[in-house]
N, C-alpha and C positions, 0 to 999 in steps of 0.2 A: 489553560493559561491565557490563550488569546481571547477567549470569551470573557474572562475576568477583566482583562485590560479594556475590552470594548465596553464592559458594563461599568467599571469604576473610573475609567478615563485616567488611570494611573498605573505606571509600571515601575517597580522597584528593582533596579539592576545592580548586582554586586560586581564591582570592578576594581582592578588593581592598576594604578596609574604610573607605574614605574618602568614601562617598557616602550619608550619612544622608538620608532614613530607610530607604533601600533596604538598605544594609549598612554597619555601623559596629561599633566596639568599645564595649560598655557601659562608661561612665566609672567606675561603681562596682565592676564585677567584671572588666573588661578581657576579657570573653568576647564572641564574635561575637553580634551582634544585628541586627535589622532584618527587613524584609519578605522579602527573598530568602533570608536565613538561615533564618527560620522556615518558609518554604515548602519549601525543599529538605530541611530536617530532617524535616518531616512526610511528604514524599514518600518518603524513604528509610525512615522508620518504618513507613509503610504497606506498603512493599515487603518489609521484614523488620525487626522491632524489634531484632534482634540486630546489625544493621550499625553499626559504629563509624565516626564521621566524624572525619577528620583535616583540619583547616583549614590549608591552606598559603597564608599571607599573602604577597602580592607586589604590586608596582606593576602598574597596569592594562596597561601596554605589554608586560609579560612574560607575560601570561596565555596568549595564543595560542602563543608559542614553547614555553612549558612544556608545554602540551597536546600540541603536535606532537612534542615530544621524549619524551613518555611519562612526564614527571615527575609529572603529576597526571591523575586520571581524568576530571575535568569542571571547567569554569570557569564563572564568571558570564558572562552572565545565565542564569537557569534555563532559558531557552528552548533552550539547548544540550543539555539532557537529552532524549534520544529516548524519552519516556515514553509516547507514543501508539502507534497501531497499528503503525507501522514501527520500533519501538524495537529490533527485532532486526536491522535493516538496517545494513550497512556499519560493523561494530564498529571497524574500523581508521580510520574517518573521522568521529568523533563531532562535530567542530566544523563539519562541512559537510553533515550529514544534511538540514537544512532546505533548503539550496540544491538538493540532489539531488532531494528530494521536489518542490520547486517546479518544477524542470526537467521531471520526469516529468509533472506536472499540466499544465504549459504545452505540452509536446509533444502530450499527449493531447487538449487543447482544440483545438489547431490541426488535428490529425488528424480529430477528430470533426466539425469544420466543413468539412473539405476532402473527406473520403471520399464523402459523398453527391453531390458535384458530378461525380464520375467513376465512380461505382459501376456505372452501366449502360453504360459505354463500354469497360471492360476486364475480360475474363474472366467467369466464371460466379460465381454467389453462393457455390457450394461452394468454388471455388478461392480466392475472396477471404477467406472465413471460415477456410479451412484455413491460409492463409499467416498470418493474424492469430493463430490459435490456436498455431501452431508458434512464432511470435515470442514469445508468452507463455511457452511452455515454455522456450525458450532464455533469455529474460530472467530467469525465476525460478531456473533452474539456474545462471545466471551469478552471481546474488546469493549463492547458496549455496556455489558452488565457487570463485568468483574475486571476492570482494567489493571488492578493491582497484580493480577496474574499474567502480566504482559508477556513474560518469557514463554510461558506455556502456550499462549495463543499464537505467538510468532512461530513457534515450532509447528503447531497444528496448521496454520495457514501456509507455511512453507511446504509442508507435506502435501497439502491439498492442491495448491496452485502448481507445484512442481510436477504433480502426477497428471493433472488435467491436460496440460499442454501436449506432452508426447502421446497420450492416449487419444486425444482428438486428432492428432496428425496421422494416426494409423487408420482412421475411419475410411478414408478414400480407398485404401487397399482392402478393407473388409467388405465394402459394398460393391466393388467392381473387380472384374477380371482382366479386361483388356487394358493395355497401357494408355490408350487414348481416353478411355472412360475414367481411369484413375486420375489422369491429368485434368480432365474436365471437372470432376468432382472436387479435386483439390483446389483448382482455380476459383470455383464458385465459393467454396468454404472459406478460403483465405480472403477473397475479395469482401464477402459479407462480414467476416469476422473483424478484419482490420478497419473497415468503414465504421462499423458499430463501435469498436473500441476507441476510434479516434474522436468520437463524440463524448466519451466519458469525462474528460477534464472539463469540458464546457458544461455538460449537464450537471455533474456533481458540484461544480463551482456555482452554478445558478441556484441549485438547491441550498447551498450554504449561504448565498447572498440573501435568498428569500427568507430562510429560517433563522439566519444569524448564528448558526452553529454547524460544525462539521459532524455532529452526532446525527443529524438528519441525513447527511450524505452516506454515513455508514449504514443507516437503516435502509437506504435505497440499494446499497450494494448487497445487503442481506436479502432483500426481496429478489434481486437478480440471482443470488445463489440458490434461493428456494425454487425459482423458475428453472434453473439448470437441473436441480434435483428432479423436478417434475418431468423435464424433457428426457432425462435418462431413463425414466420408467417406460417411455414409449419405444425405447431402443431394444425391442425384443429380438431374440436370436432369429426368429422367422423373418422379421423385417430386415435385419442385417443381411441374411442370406439372399433374400430377394434383391435388395439393393437396386442397382441400375443395370443388372445383368441382362443380356439379350439372349434370346433363344437362338441356338446355332441351327441354321437351316442347311441340311445336307445338300450338296450340289446335285443338280439334275444330271442323271447319267445320259 
C-alpha cells in the first residue's frame, strides 16, 4: 500500500468523523480535524509531502467492508497503518497485519519456551538449527511470493525464529567444558550477534530507500536466512565436540 501511495501520490482514507476529539469535522471549515486526522496527515507528509489525501467519510460500520472491497486504502484507527518494521508485509491484508504479527510473536514465544525442554532429546544441534534455518527461508519466501497465505507464513516464521534463539544460546555449553570458557564463548557470541543485529534497521532501511520498496529488504533477509542455513551445515558433531576444549595436562608428580 505504501508503494502505491508513493507511486500514485494519492491516499484514499476511510474515516468516520463523529468521535471528537479523535476525529471530527471542524464546525467553521467543515474540514477533517482531530488527533487521528492530524497524526495520519503528518505520517503521510513524512512519507512523501506530495501525497494527496482523499477523505472518504462513512459510518463506522462500513469502514471494514469498504477496506475489504478495496474502496479505500486505509481506515481508522491509525493503528491499521503498517508503518513499522513489517509495513511491507501482506499488502493484500492491511486490516489484519497486527493480528498476523501478534500470531507470529505468540508462536515464537511458545517455541522459545518449549525448545529447550526437548533440545537434548531429539537430533543433533546441527539438524535442529538446519530445520529452523530452512523454515525461515520458507517463511520469508512465502511472504514474498504468496502473501495471501500470511497466517501460514507467520506461524512458520514464529516457529523458526522462536527455535533459533534458544538453540544458539546453548552452543557455548556445547563447545566448551570449563565455566570460564563457556563465559568467554557466550560473551563473544552475544557481542558479535547484537552488534550485527543493531545494524539491521539501518541496512534494511537503506535498501528500501535505494530500491523504493520493502520487497528488496525482505529479499535481503532471505539471503541472510540462506546464509544461516549454509553455516549450520558446517556445525558438524566433530567440530562441536572439539569446540574450544583444552587438553587436560596431568600434574607432574
